[in-house]
TIFIZA-278533 format. One record per residue (C-alpha): residue in three letters; x, y, z. Coordinates in pm, whole numbers, padded with zeros to 5 digits, always signed. Last residue first. Layout:
! residues N
alaXYZ ...
END
This chain:
! residues 240
unk+11416+08124+14194 unk+11348+07790+14177 unk+11048+07595+13971 unk+10752+07436+14016 unk+10523+07445+13787 unk+10614+07120+13645 unk+10523+06964+14042 unk+10168+06992+14024 unk+10043+06908+14393 unk+09803+06631+14455 unk+09452+06749+14581 unk+09202+06537+14766 unk+09335+06170+14716 unk+09703+06267+14821 unk+09654+06444+15113 unk+09394+06677+15323 unk+09483+07027+15207 unk+09743+06936+14943 unk+10053+07192+14971 unk+10064+07384+14625 unk+10465+07490+14543 unk+10478+07740+14315 unk+10850+07840+14404 unk+11102+07708+14558 unk+11368+07953+14703 unk+11245+07919+15045 unk+11402+07547+15043 unk+11131+07261+15158 unk+10934+07074+15392 unk+10612+07004+15389 unk+10358+06865+15706 unk+10080+06675+15657 unk+09803+06653+15898 unk+09567+06395+15998 unk+09220+06423+16160 unk+09148+06342+16522 unk+08988+06034+16722 unk+08655+06073+16563 unk+08385+05878+16820 unk+08160+05694+16607 unk+07809+05530+16681 unk+07587+05830+16676 unk+07304+05988+16877 unk+07463+06285+17025 unk+07732+06370+16771 unk+07490+06256+16440 unk+07226+06518+16548 unk+07463+06802+16595 unk+07673+06667+16313 unk+07310+06664+16093 unk+07231+07000+16182 unk+07574+07087+16053 unk+07531+06973+15746 unk+07204+07092+15659 unk+07292+07441+15751 unk+07566+07401+15561 unk+07418+07319+15218 unk+07182+07594+15335 unk+07453+07860+15283 unk+07612+07680+14986 unk+07244+07697+14775 unk+07274+07319+14580 unk+07123+07083+14810 unk+07197+06732+14676 unk+07451+06616+14871 unk+07328+06787+15200 unk+06948+06644+15142 unk+07078+06304+15090 unk+07274+06314+15424 unk+06977+06445+15624 unk+06770+06203+15525 unk+07004+05925+15640 unk+07065+06103+16011 unk+06634+06059+16043 unk+06625+05735+15910 unk+06873+05608+16142 unk+07009+05211+16137 unk+07270+05277+16250 unk+07384+04887+16239 unk+07801+04966+16236 unk+07874+04804+15897 unk+07518+05084+15753 unk+07656+05375+15921 unk+08011+05280+15758 unk+07905+05172+15385 unk+07616+05056+15273 unk+07480+05377+15124 unk+07149+05284+15294 unk+07304+05373+15659 unk+07363+05732+15578 unk+07545+05895+15863 unk+07928+05819+15832 unk+07960+05675+15450 unk+07701+05954+15335 unk+07834+06231+15525 unk+08216+06156+15466 unk+08228+06215+15125 unk+07915+06440+15055 unk+08176+06717+15261 unk+08322+06753+14903 unk+08753+06708+14841 unk+08670+06374+14698 unk+08753+06012+14752 unk+08913+06103+15099 unk+08986+05843+15344 unk+08843+05660+15689 unk+09023+05534+15943 unk+08991+05219+16184 unk+08907+05140+16556 unk+08643+04914+16568 unk+08418+04769+16840 unk+08142+04479+16848 unk+08219+04345+16477 unk+08099+04086+16252 unk+07918+04385+16066 unk+08005+04142+15737 unk+08178+04452+15629 unk+08373+04467+15939 unk+08440+04109+15894 unk+08658+04186+15575 unk+08796+04442+15671 unk+08940+04274+15967 unk+09102+03954+15851 unk+09271+04169+15532 unk+09360+04448+15709 unk+09619+04172+16002 unk+09450+04117+16298 unk+09498+04271+16632 unk+09210+04185+16907 unk+09202+04434+17211 unk+09000+04297+17503 unk+08822+04626+17655 unk+08682+04591+17971 unk+08473+04934+18033 unk+08424+04987+18376 unk+08403+05368+18361 unk+08807+05423+18415 unk+08869+05085+18181 unk+08752+05283+17883 unk+09040+05523+17900 unk+09289+05241+17948 unk+09184+05027+17677 unk+09136+05355+17433 unk+09478+05445+17497 unk+09576+05022+17386 unk+09372+05030+17112 unk+09630+05396+16993 unk+09882+05222+17017 unk+09826+04917+16849 unk+09670+05130+16549 unk+09989+05302+16532 unk+10242+05070+16505 unk+10042+04866+16237 unk+09844+04557+16310 unk+09451+04635+16195 unk+09215+04664+16466 unk+08919+04475+16692 unk+08817+04592+17010 unk+08602+04307+17179 unk+08373+04426+17486 unk+08303+04299+17826 unk+08099+04526+18047 unk+08046+04820+18317 unk+07994+04833+18659 unk+07700+05066+18650 unk+07528+04931+18338 unk+07176+05012+18349 unk+07192+05281+18062 unk+07130+05546+18365 unk+07465+05374+18480 unk+07622+05445+18195 unk+07539+05742+18134 unk+07669+05856+18504 unk+07996+05695+18422 unk+08091+05886+18148 unk+07983+06219+18294 unk+08187+06097+18567 unk+08484+06028+18334 unk+08467+06314+18120 unk+08718+06339+17896 unk+08677+06588+17568 unk+08403+06586+17355 unk+08168+06860+17205 unk+08492+06966+16887 unk+08281+07229+16728 unk+08469+07330+16373 unk+08211+07216+16114 unk+08358+07244+15823 unk+08105+07303+15560 unk+08309+07339+15186 unk+08656+07136+15319 unk+08988+07271+15541 unk+08922+07106+15818 unk+08697+06766+15742 unk+08338+06734+15751 unk+08147+06453+16019 unk+08294+06640+16336 unk+08536+06517+16578 unk+08807+06741+16469 unk+09141+06759+16696 unk+09451+06834+16495 unk+09707+06529+16387 unk+10066+06535+16329 unk+10164+06623+16711 unk+10294+06344+16857 unk+10034+06117+16703 unk+10031+05858+17003 unk+10105+06092+17291 unk+10010+06438+17174 unk+09700+06347+16980 unk+09626+06026+17160 unk+09665+06236+17472 unk+09402+06513+17356 unk+09127+06264+17259 unk+09102+06157+17598 unk+08851+05919+17584 unk+08560+05835+17817 unk+08341+06141+17712 unk+08301+05942+17388 unk+08193+05580+17512 unk+07996+05723+17734 unk+07775+05842+17430 unk+07799+05516+17257 unk+07628+05421+17590 unk+07394+05651+17591 unk+07295+05557+17260 unk+07165+05224+17381 unk+07171+04947+17145 unk+07615+04953+17188 unk+07507+04790+17552 unk+07428+04408+17394 unk+07516+04453+16984 unk+07316+04576+16711 unk+07473+04948+16746 unk+07848+04795+16641 unk+08087+05060+16832 unk+08306+05301+16618 unk+08618+05446+16687 unk+08806+05665+16449 unk+09090+05788+16236 
END
């Protein structure tokens, strides 16, 4: 789950403003109060459970630091912005929380709730200012996150948010082709560090799934990031 800003719009052209957004959000409250613990704090490009997962989470709410960054960028009194998201209860609650957090640094957020069939076409056309959305895994590899979030040339999330960064794009491509696992993870670590400071995304959390089953049930395989990465093979189940 993430919040993203359109780097082609007004204040968000400045990386200091993008960074201020990341420091204004209270991630723990979203995980505990909105998600009720059904999420874990992951702020990097690669999800926990994947090869090259990078465990660093550098952002926590720091209102004074966020205000300082805004002032340095020329917005000491904040500004007004539109945040669009879909009409699920969870997204509505997250949007209200983000609205309250950004108000603390002088940013007035106008939340616009839309049907997914309305929001995503607008998002794909770069027609937003801020967006609250999510990204799912199509295959269990870090490339499935690095390219969409960092390589604008693939015309996915980085492109939608007008983050046309050639260095990030280069690293994402290199990581996708590198076959040595140690070198590959170093590339993704370098990319993530750069992306933290310059990118348009604030990752709010990673979903977690809980399974309940009787102790006599054997051979149950947990899907570590949900159905799309690995589906349990129920034909192998048996009871003792």
